[in-house]
N, C-alpha and C positions, 0 to 999 in steps of 0.2 A: 251581350255584356258591353257596357260602355267603356271606352277607352280615352285616355288623355293624350293630347298631342305630346310628341317628344319636344315640341318648341316651348313648353311651359318654362319660363325663366327660372334659373336655380334659386332666386330669392324667394320664389313662390312655392317651391317643391314641398316644404314642410306643410304648408296649408293645403297644397293638392293632395298630400297623402291623407290628411285629416278629412277632406272632402271625400276622397275615394273610400275611406274606411267608415264614413258617416260619423265622424266625431265632431263634437261640438267646438265651434271656433271661439277663441278668446277676444277680449277687447283689443289686444295688441295685434291679433291677427286681422280684425276688422280695420284697424288703422293702417295696416300695411296694404290691405286690398284697396282702401280708399285712396292711398297715396302712390301706389305703384303705377308707372307710366304706361305698362303694356295692357290697354284696355281690352284687347281681344283675348289675352290669356285670362284675365279676370272673367270675361264674359263666358269663356269656354267652361270655367269652372262652375259658374252659375247655372249654365245650360245643362251641365252633368247632373245637378240636383234637380233642376226643373223637369228634365225628361225621366229621371228616376221616379219622381212624384207623379207626373202627369202625362208621360209619353209625349204624343204629338198634339194633345188637345189644347185648344184655346177656348175659354168660355166667354159667353157674352149673354146679355139678357135684354129684354125689351121693357124699357123703363121711362119714366117721366120725371122731370125735376120741377118742383114747385117751391118757390120763395114767396111766402105769403106777405111778408114785410121786410123792408130793408131798413126801417128805422131802429137804430142800435146806439145804446149809450156807451159802448165800449170804444175806445179809440185806438185800435190797433193800427200801427204805422203802415202795414202792408196791405190794408184792405181798400179795395176800390168800389165795393159794393154798398157799404153802409152809408147811412145819412143820419146824423146825430139827432135831428128833430123832425117832427112832423112839419110839413110846410116848406122844408127846405127844397131846392131844385132836385127833381128825380126821386124825392122821398115818396113812399107809398105804403099803404096797408090795405090788403084786400079785406072786404067784408066776407063773411061765409058764403053769401050768395055769389059774390064775385069769383071767389075761389072755386066754387062748384062750376060756374060757367067756364071759367079759365080751363079747368080739367076737361070738361065736356067738349070744348072745342079742340082738344089735343090728344085725348086718349084714343087709342086705336085698337082694333081687334087683336087679341093675343097679347097685349101688354099685361105685364104681371107685377109691376112694382111702381110705386110712387116715392120719391126721395125728397124729404122736406128738410130744409135748413132755412133758418130766419135770423134776423137781427134780434138783439136784446131790446125789445120794445118796452119802455116803461109805461106805456099808455094801456096795455092790454090786460084784461083780467085772465085769471086762471081758467075760467069757463070758455074763453074764446079758444084756446088750445084743445081742450077736451071736446068742445063742439066741432072744432075742425076735423078732429079725427073720427068722430061719430058721424059727421056728414059723409065723409069719404068711405067709411065702412059701409054706411047704408046705401050710398048712391053708386058706388064703384067697388063692390065686393070682391071683384076679381083682382084688385090690386093689394099686394102686400104693402104695408105702410112702414117704411124705413125712415125714421123722423127723429129730429133734435139731436144735436151734438151734445157731448158731455158738458160744454160750456153753457149751452141752453139748459140742461138739466140742473146744473149748479145754480144758474141764475133763478130758475123757477124755485129751487129749495130755498134760497135766501129771500126772494121777493114775497113768496107766498107761505112762508113759514112751515115748510114741510121737510121731512128727511129725504135723502135720496130715494130710498126704498118706497116711501109714500108717494113721492112724485111719479116714479116708474110704475108703481102698481096702478095708480089712477089712470096713467097714460095707457097702460096695457088693457085696462078694462074698457077704455074708450076706443081701442082699436089698434094701438101700437104693436108692430110686429118685431122690429130690431132697431138698433141704433146705427147711424153712420159713424164714421170715424173722425170727422173733422174737429178742429179746435185744438189738437194736440200741439200744432206748431212745433216749436222745438222745446224740449223739457228743461235744458240748462238754465239755471236761474239768472245768469249773468245776461244771456241773450233775451230771455223771456221777459224780464223786467223792462228792457228797452223797447221790445217790440209790442208787447201786449200786457203791460204790468197791471192793468185795471180789470183783468178777467182771471178766472180760475187758475191756480197754479198747477204744476205737473202733478203733485200728490193728489190734489182734488180731481184732475181729469182721470187719473188712474183709478181713484176710488169710486167715482161713477160708474166706470166700466166694470170694476170688480163687483160692485153691487148688482149691476145689470146682469152679469154672468151668473151670480148667485141665484137670481130670480128666474134664470132660464132663458134669458134673452141673448141672442148672439149679436155681435157687433163687429165693426171694422176698425182699423187703426191707421193713423197717417203720421207724416212728418213733413213739414214745410221746410224746404232747403233752398239755398241761394241768397239769403239775406245776410245776416252778420254772424251766423253761427260758424264755429270752428270745426275742423275735421273731427276732433276727438269728441265734441259735442254731438255730432251726428251718430257716432258709434255708440255713445252712452244712451242716446235716445232709443236706439234699437235694442239695446241690451235691457233697458227698463221695460219695453214692451214684452220682450222674450221672457223676463221674469215673471211678469203678471200672467202671461199665457202659461208657463209652467204651474202656476197656481190655480188657474180657473179653467183654462182651455176653451175660452169663449170667443176669442178672436177669429173670425173667418178669413179675412183678407187684410194685407197691408197695402196702402196706396201711398207712395212718395208724391209729394205735391210740389211742384216747381214754383218758385216765386215769379210773378209776372209784374213788370215794373210800371205799367202805365196808370195814371190817374190815382196815385197814392203818394204818401209823403216819403217812400223810400225810392223815389223815381230815379235817382242818380246811380243806383246800384244796377249794373247790367243783369239781364236774366241769364239763367243757367244755359250752358251750350248743350247740344246734343250728346256730347261725350259725358258731361256731367249727369245728364239724365240717365244714360245707359250704365254708367258706373254705379249710380245709386240704386237703380233697379237690381243690378248684379250683386251688390253689397247686401241688399235686403234679402234676396234669396239665400245667400250664403249664411247670413247671420241668424235669420229668423227660422231656424230649423224646426220650430214648432207651430208655425203659422202656415196653414196649407196653401193659401193662395197669395200670389203677388200680382197686383193690378196695375196694368199700364193704362192710365186714365187718358184716353185720346184726346179729350177736350184740352187737357193741360199740356200734354206732350206734343200735340199735333199727330195726325194719323200716321205719317211716315216714321216718326220715331217710336210711336206705339207699335207699329209693325216690327220694327228692328228689335225692339224689347222683348218679343216672343222668342229671340234667340239669346237673350241676356238675362234670363231668369223669370220673366213674366209668363203667366199662364192664363191672363184674363185681360180683356180690352174694355171692360165696363159694358155699356149698352147703347140703346138708341138715343138715350138722354132727353131729346125733344125740348129744346129751348133752355139751355143753361145760361145763367146770368152772371154768376160771381166771377168766373175767369174771363168772360167776354168783357165785363166792365173793366177789367185789368189789361186789356188789350190782346187777349187770345185771338189768333188768326185762324183758328180750327173752325170747322163748320159748326153751325148751332145744333144740328142734330144729324143723325145717320139713319138710313133705313136698314132694316134687317139684312136685305140683299147686299147693300153696300158694306156693312160690317163683315159678312160672310166672305165676300170677295176679297177684302183686305186681309182677313185671317188666312184665307187659302193661298193668296199670293205670297204670303210670308212663309209658306210651307207648313202651315199648321192646320189642324182639323177643327173646324168650328163646331162648337156644341152649346146649344141654348140651355140656360140654367135658370132656376128660380133664385130669389134672394138668398135663400139658404143652401145653395149649391145642389139642389136636386135636378137631375137631368130632365129636361122637357123633350119628350119624344116628338119628332117632327110628324105633322099631319100627313097621313098617307092618302093620296087622291086616287080614286078608282079610275082605271084606264077607260077611255072612251068618253 
């Protein structure tokens, strides 16, 4: 039986009782958690929920990140990855053969997932994306394809004159296995208009995931924090995700994404601190009572904060990743990849038990080697 410390501040006791009794937290509860100065007390509440759900397990997987093009006609102020046009410095688009060679050079034995996110490239045909998935499915059948954010699905729908369902059904037929959670940014219209006003709005993002879940696809969800959003807008974002999850049950994991300030047009805003990161992880675990997993994305947080997050509500550290570009182009100082042994060591030294998972959170049993 889990017990709360007697050191929980009296202002948090009502929330603590709700957590103990597995009652849903309100908007006001979320705002109080976000603004309360006692980070350790907040973390203890989140850890109570985390251990109730997952015990001492921290999940990881063996995955690979592919960004086939960074040409993008959206002008998000926080983005350091995209280039507006072909021919600009650092702009690139892989041919299918180049993408195949890129994967061949990096895929490792036992790898189970490829994660694909691209820019909104106005020069590519619909067949390019279908052929990319077909190539991966044919050449690397061991890899589950988690690809294309809701922003990309919306873009495909508008550009190629298809409904969300038609886009998703054709992608699934070509090899798509699930959706990543990117592009949610912050749902609040005030902030979203300023940050990324020329891409799909919050209602559209949520609708893409609603349709995906209806079609039987699992997906993740995210929130970008640390730019111009207000505390109440963070809580509102979580509640909108929670509401859709009540409806569909299709979200597997929530990933808070910290803003990184280098090489973009929001560069004067300082990056979130470690305490900001841990508080957001804890808030997420406490508010998202119906989303099973909270991921501490080590690429974004750095490995040390990602370790600490395993005591603040997170139960997942993502995977080996293998050549992440988006956050490193924004100044991330984390490694470009981790080996499985490095990930397991980090999890174990945080006092958690590492368990390898598939994209859909099926446990992958370790290979048993015969003695001698």
